[in-house]
N, C-alpha and C positions, 0 to 999 in steps of 0.2 A: 504494500500500500504506500502511496505517496504521503508526504507530510500533511497534506490537506485532507487525508482519509478517503480520497476518491480511488476507485479501483484502477489498477494499472491495465491499460488496454493491451491486449495481446494480438499478435499478427494472425491473419487468416482465421478469424474467430467467427463461429456460426452458432446460432441458437438452436437448441433441440426443442422443437415445438411439440405440438399435440400429436399424440398417437391414438387413433381411434380403432378399436377392435370390436367386431360384433360379439355379443355375449357368448355365442357358441364357440368362439375362438379364444376366449379368455381362460386359458388353462393354467395360468400361474406365471411365475417369474421367468421360467425357461422360454415361454413363447415371446415375452417381451425382449428377452436377451437375444433371441434369434432374429426378431424383427429389427432390433437396433444394429445387430451385426451386419445384416444384409443392407440396411440403409447406409451404414458407415462405409461398407465396401464400395457401394455405388458412388458415394460422395468423394471418397479418396480417388476413385478412377476419373471423376469428372470435374472436380473443383480443387482449388488450392485451399486446403483445410488443415489447420494445425491445432486449433483449440475449439472446445465445445462448451457452451453455457446453457443453463436452464434454470427456471424457477420451479420449485415444487414444494409440496408440504413436507414437514419434518419426517413423516412416515416414509414417503417416497425417497427422501434424501438418504435414508438408511439403505434402501434398496439400491439406489444409484451408486452408493459407495462400493457395493459389490461389483459394479460394472466399471470401476476405475475413476469415478468422479470424487471430488472432495467438496466440502461445504466452504464457500468463501465468506458468506454472510448469513448467519442464522437470523431468522426473523427480519429479513430484508424488507418485507412489506406485509401489510395486513389486507385481507380480503374477506368476502362473505364467509368463506370456508375456514377462516383462521389465518394463521401466519404462513408465510412462504419464505423458503431459503433460496439463496443464489448459489448454484453449484457450478463447478468447472472441472473439465477433464482435458488433458492433452491427448491428441489423437493416438499416438502410439500406446499409451497406457490403457486407454479405453478400448481400443481395437483388440489388444491382447487379452484384456479382461473379458471381453464379449465372446472371444473364440472358445466354443464349447466342445470342440473335437480336434483330433489331430489334423484332419483335413482343413478345418477352419484356421487353426494355428499356422499351418503352412501357407494358406492363402493370405492371412494377415501379414505374415513376415515378408512374403514376396511383394505385396503391395507397399508395405512400409519401406522396403529396400529401394523401391523406385522413387520414393520421396526424398531419400537422402542425397545430398550433393556428392558428386564424384570426387 
């Protein structure tokens, strides 16, 4: 954080927005993890992306920590549903955390290798 307490802006930052799943596909955190992995794989292939941000409830921030995110600001804002936290994850950490199989880990590492400067 800067001395004025404003968050440091990071390069190639994108917001993780809303994910909507029909009730019949809401099978737990593994379904969310897979959706996020596939989305991030597509984003890495098509955009310059290095950092991810999101706002979420404290309950969801605990889930997102399992996916490589960390809480930047707890109780960043208040809404009708209560307080919301600001979370951040760098793409390599999140991509690796989302990879749920050997094949996905290989895929993540090959795509991350393409992002590194020669």
